[in-house]
N, C-alpha and C positions, 0 to 999 in steps of 0.2 A: 175037604170038600173043594171040588174044581168049580170053575167059573160057571159052567151050565147049572150044575146043581145049586149053587147059591142064588143064581137068577131065578130058576124054577121055584125055589122055596120061598123067595120074596113074592113071586107072583102068586103061588098058592095061598100064602097067607094074607095077601092083599095089602101089605105094608106099604105105606107111601114113603118117598124118599126123604121127606122132611122129618118124619118120625125116626128114621134111621140116623139122621144127621143129629137130632135132638138127643137121642139116648146114647150115641156112641161118641159124639164129639168129631166124627170124620167130616171133612169139609163137604158141604153140600154138592159142589161141583165135582168132586171125586166121585161121589155116589151117583150122581146123575150121568156122568160119562161112562162108568162102569156098568151101570144097569141099563143103559141105552144101547150098549154095544160099541159105544165109541172108542173105547179102550178095553184091552184085556188084561191091564196090569193094575194090581192094587198092591200097596205096601203091605209087608207081612203083618205089622201092627194093626193096620186099618182093617185087613182081612179077618184078623182074629176077632177083633171088636164086633164087626158086622155079623160074623158067624155065631158068636156068643149071644148077641142080642136077638138074632132071629130064631136061634134054637130055643132061647127063653120064651119068645113069643108062641112058638109052636107048642110048647108045654102047657101054655095058658089055655088052649083051646081044646 
């Protein structure tokens, strides 16, 4: 999943940054910077955790 797809999925699901932080353990500042567009980089481990969490959220709905 590329950056735009990841941001679009978060937006579509309406998941807040704090929930992603809570469920993945990725630092809130990293999440905020990425989803605000301030940075395009995510550590591979962080990206994997966020993708997994958002996919699980989408299956719940």
